PAMIVEX-449706 format. One line per 4 residues: number of its first residue (from 0); their letters; for each residue x, y negated, z of C-alpha. Coordinates in Angstrom, 3 decimals, always signed. Each point is the difference from the previous one (the first is absolute). Layout:
NUM> a> X:Y:Z; ...
//
This chain:
0> mria> +19.670:+67.365:+130.567; -2.089:-1.117:+2.678; -2.919:+1.821:+0.520; -2.042:-2.520:+2.426
4> gstv> -2.231:-2.407:-2.280; +0.336:+3.274:-2.929; -3.351:+1.088:-1.447; +0.794:+4.119:+0.304
8> lltg> -1.944:+2.597:-1.117; -0.005:+3.466:+1.936; -1.358:+3.042:-1.420; -1.031:+2.576:+2.373
12> avgg> -0.760:-2.412:+2.369; -2.648:+2.682:+2.276; +2.645:+2.882:+0.255; +2.218:-0.085:+3.272
16> lgqa> +2.767:-1.109:-1.717; -1.935:-2.513:-1.966; -1.561:-1.601:+2.905; +3.231:-0.494:+1.774
20> iard> +1.320:-1.731:-2.610; -3.013:-2.084:-0.452; +0.254:-1.359:+3.663; +3.180:-1.077:-0.067
24> laar> -0.051:-2.268:-3.446; -3.354:-1.205:+1.812; +1.994:-1.095:+2.453; +2.698:-1.374:-2.070
28> gvdl> -2.563:-2.591:-1.063; -0.413:+1.360:-3.702; -2.838:-0.009:-2.272; -0.807:+3.483:+0.174
32> ilsg> -1.792:+1.824:-2.679; -1.259:+3.624:+0.968; -1.000:+2.569:-2.271; -0.942:+3.938:+0.302
36> rrad> -2.880:+2.360:-0.649; -1.679:-0.389:+2.991; -2.204:-3.121:+0.295; -1.565:+0.025:+3.255
40> alea> +3.807:+0.640:+1.157; +1.466:-2.459:-1.531; -2.581:-2.642:+0.835; +0.479:+0.797:+3.573
44> lage> +3.414:-0.735:-0.325; -0.101:-3.178:-2.100; -2.565:-1.436:+2.464; +2.621:+0.619:+2.612
48> lgar> +2.476:-1.333:-1.953; -1.659:-2.736:-1.612; +1.065:+1.884:-3.563; -1.295:+0.522:-3.138
52> vvta> -1.077:+3.293:-1.593; -0.188:+0.995:-3.552; -1.279:+4.073:+0.547; +1.887:+2.191:-2.879
56> dlad> +0.196:+3.788:-0.392; +3.746:+0.126:-1.603; -0.836:+2.776:-1.882; -2.313:-1.572:-2.121
60> pgqv> +2.357:-2.019:-2.962; -3.067:-2.364:-0.502; -0.171:-0.517:+3.888; +3.905:-0.919:+0.382
64> dhla> -0.435:-2.429:-2.689; -2.944:-1.352:+2.089; +2.373:-0.397:+2.899; +2.872:-1.807:-1.994
68> gaaa> -2.339:-2.673:-0.948; -1.637:-0.936:+3.558; +3.354:+0.157:+0.881; +1.685:-1.860:-2.639
72> dadi> +1.092:-3.032:+2.274; +2.519:+2.971:+2.479; +3.408:-1.669:+0.836; +0.974:+3.483:+1.293
76> vian> -1.426:+3.409:-1.115; +0.368:+2.638:+2.650; -0.832:+3.278:-1.652; -1.241:+2.655:+3.262
80> aalp> -2.801:+1.865:-1.499; +0.597:+3.673:-0.535; -2.193:+3.160:-0.355; +1.146:+3.620:+1.740
84> stgd> +1.568:+2.168:-2.830; +1.335:+3.141:+2.007; -0.425:+3.331:-0.857; +0.749:+2.449:-2.797
88> lldy> -0.165:-1.739:-3.447; -1.847:+3.497:-1.210; -3.174:-0.951:+2.513; -0.679:-3.176:-1.582
92> tpeq> -2.677:-0.864:-2.618; +1.314:-2.516:-3.165; -2.496:-2.774:+1.651; +1.822:-0.136:+3.320
96> idra> +3.222:+0.503:-1.557; -0.905:-3.380:-1.810; -1.561:-1.474:+3.022; +3.804:+0.469:+1.758
100> lsvn> +2.023:-1.322:-2.219; -2.340:-2.929:-0.695; -0.157:-1.292:+3.336; +3.380:+1.060:+1.174
104> lrap> +1.357:-1.329:-2.964; -1.610:-1.712:-2.817; -1.463:-2.444:+2.071; +2.783:-1.116:+1.464
108> vmla> +1.777:-0.460:-2.954; -3.110:-1.950:-1.895; -0.223:-2.376:+2.618; +3.538:-0.942:+0.315
112> rala> -0.359:-0.447:-4.184; -3.012:-1.860:+0.609; +0.754:-2.665:+2.558; +4.135:-0.243:-0.577
116> prmv> -0.655:-2.302:-2.843; -1.531:-2.739:+1.812; +2.689:+0.491:+2.537; +2.931:-0.461:-2.424
120> eagr> -1.997:-3.186:-1.127; +0.391:-1.312:+3.595; +3.321:+1.513:+0.458; -1.060:+1.203:+3.117
124> ghiv> -1.514:+3.036:+1.503; +0.826:+3.109:+1.102; -1.350:+4.376:-0.772; +0.235:+2.451:+2.925
128> lvgs> -0.335:+3.530:-1.302; -0.700:+2.302:+2.885; +1.164:+3.206:-0.909; +1.398:+2.683:+2.382
132> isgk> +3.126:+2.243:+0.821; -1.837:+2.551:-1.798; +1.271:-2.324:-2.948; +3.584:+0.892:+0.506
136> aatk> -0.316:+4.148:+1.272; -2.562:+2.326:-1.048; -1.741:+2.723:+1.763; -2.140:+2.453:-0.411
140> yssl> -3.837:-0.284:-0.972; +1.147:-3.406:-0.890; +0.314:-0.296:-3.660; -2.724:-2.674:-0.997
144> ysaa> +0.984:-1.999:+3.192; +3.350:-0.062:-0.476; -0.683:-0.443:-4.112; -1.644:-3.049:+1.202
148> kfgl> +2.670:-1.336:+2.209; +2.804:+0.851:-1.717; -1.453:-1.794:-3.065; -0.688:-3.066:+2.170
152> rgfa> +3.263:-0.157:+1.239; +1.396:-0.379:-3.304; -2.275:-2.100:-1.483; +0.834:-2.496:+3.046
156> lslr> +3.463:-0.045:-0.066; +0.087:-0.634:-4.039; -2.495:-2.632:+0.576; +1.935:-1.744:+2.448
160> qdlh> +2.333:-0.238:-2.550; -2.044:-1.384:-2.963; -1.142:-2.553:+2.534; +3.079:-1.188:+1.125
164> gtgv> +0.596:-3.326:-0.622; -3.420:-0.931:+0.139; -0.816:-0.636:+3.593; -1.984:+2.899:+0.431
168> gvsl> +1.298:+2.676:+1.846; -1.048:+3.747:+0.076; +0.608:+2.290:+3.186; -0.630:+3.388:+0.654
172> vqpg> -0.804:+1.225:+3.664; -0.124:+3.624:+0.848; -1.198:+1.163:+3.322; +0.847:+3.489:+0.952
176> avrd> -2.456:+2.062:+2.879; -2.339:-3.186:+1.251; -1.460:+0.667:+3.721; -3.675:-1.107:+0.648
180> agmf> -0.242:-0.232:-3.883; +0.627:+1.555:-3.201; -0.324:+3.481:-0.435; +0.710:+0.957:+3.051
184> aatg> -2.545:-1.775:+1.938; -2.601:+0.414:-2.712; +0.793:+4.104:-0.060; +1.041:+0.549:+3.789
188> atpp> +2.897:+2.905:-1.651; +3.047:+0.273:+2.082; +3.263:-2.037:-1.177; +2.816:+2.313:-0.712
192> tgvr> +2.002:+1.411:+2.814; +3.051:-3.297:+0.721; -1.898:-2.572:-2.797; -0.635:-3.655:+2.397
196> mvsp> -2.215:-2.042:-1.422; -0.599:-3.580:-0.399; -2.786:-2.177:+1.538; -1.952:-2.135:-2.503
200> dqvv> +1.618:-3.063:+1.074; +3.296:+0.647:-0.841; -1.621:+1.053:-3.920; -1.476:-3.339:+0.513
204> agvv> +3.265:-1.960:+0.909; +1.659:+1.961:-2.989; -2.639:-1.640:-2.211; +0.528:-3.455:+1.054
208> rave> +3.922:+0.374:+0.457; -0.361:+1.165:-4.131; -1.985:-2.841:-0.937; +2.098:-3.067:+2.057
212> rdlc> +3.081:+1.216:-0.718; -0.692:+1.160:-3.651; +1.172:+3.818:+0.948; +0.220:+2.613:-3.101
216> evnv> -0.584:+2.907:+2.065; -1.430:+0.770:+3.956; +0.098:+2.952:+1.377; -1.655:+0.509:+2.937
220> apve> +0.869:+3.293:+2.051; +2.327:+0.838:+2.668; +3.738:+0.265:-1.329; +0.130:+4.177:+0.132
224> lkvl> -3.117:-0.137:-2.590; +1.636:-2.898:-2.560; +3.455:+1.843:-0.186; -1.831:+3.553:-0.756
228> saia> -2.432:-1.302:-2.386; +2.695:-1.409:-1.810; +2.344:+3.172:+0.138; -3.288:+1.667:-1.147
232> gqfp> -0.378:-2.847:-2.970; +3.394:+1.177:-1.005; -0.001:+3.571:+0.399; -3.699:+1.248:-0.291
236> glae> +1.292:+4.103:+0.047; +1.349:-0.082:+2.935; -3.067:-2.295:+1.347; -1.974:+2.705:-1.183
240> kaqr> +1.527:+2.636:+1.601; +0.217:-1.813:+3.514; -3.423:-0.483:+0.077; -1.342:+3.699:-0.649
244> gssa> -1.670:+1.281:+3.116; +0.757:-2.983:+1.802; -2.425:-2.050:+2.257; -0.451:-2.051:-2.590
248> erti> -1.477:+2.097:-2.232; -2.088:+0.960:+2.518; -1.075:-3.912:+0.819; -0.874:-0.373:-4.206
252> sevv> -2.603:+2.838:+0.345; -1.423:-1.407:+2.921; -0.364:-3.302:-1.592; -1.232:+1.246:-3.420
256> aaqk> -2.638:+2.464:+1.466; -1.267:-3.385:+1.913; +0.088:-2.266:-3.201; -1.923:+2.545:-2.346
260> gkr> -3.049:-2.028:+0.177; +1.487:-3.385:-0.332; +0.860:+0.698:-3.688
//
């Protein structure tokens, strides 16, 4: 599907990765609809890019419905919004659990459900779900985050089959550790020893490639991380033992401490 000339809804638009996606899409000549919780930051970015704005808190089902209605003309949906949800499950309140799962899993599902019918009727469209390598391999203190990302992966792969032949594609883009954006940029945590990071531009390129080539799954990560995550997905017990006491465990603890106030 050609991106140029399409109407694109982008959620999570004011985060580091969201802004990189927004600027790339604007340069491609799309009618851009930006969504996020922070109205001031959204308005500033929209003014720069000539985009429309729909402020919405995706933890609120009513605001998800509002966003779907305001972006009903979207040809492409890029569900990029995500809420940090690392940490011991026992430290979370029920309300915090609901919020994490609502933003990271329920909202993308509901947006796809609301916006896909018009795409199917038109015979063209694309839904991109931005997941994470954490949707393939579990780590300590990531039970809620992995639950949502594992679920998002299953949803994307199945919905793609449901919509096959309609002209509407579904893609899953799963970044690994991203420098200058995401949790490492936000928390200042040190990446695990030997783990290479990818740039926001590489993730953007993965999103564009997914749409234009109608790809099923795009893993934006160094080859060694792709291999390790595939092995961990098949042999979780082995991966669990390998992680214990490693630098990855130290990194996760740093991230948890830095993100505790963002639940």
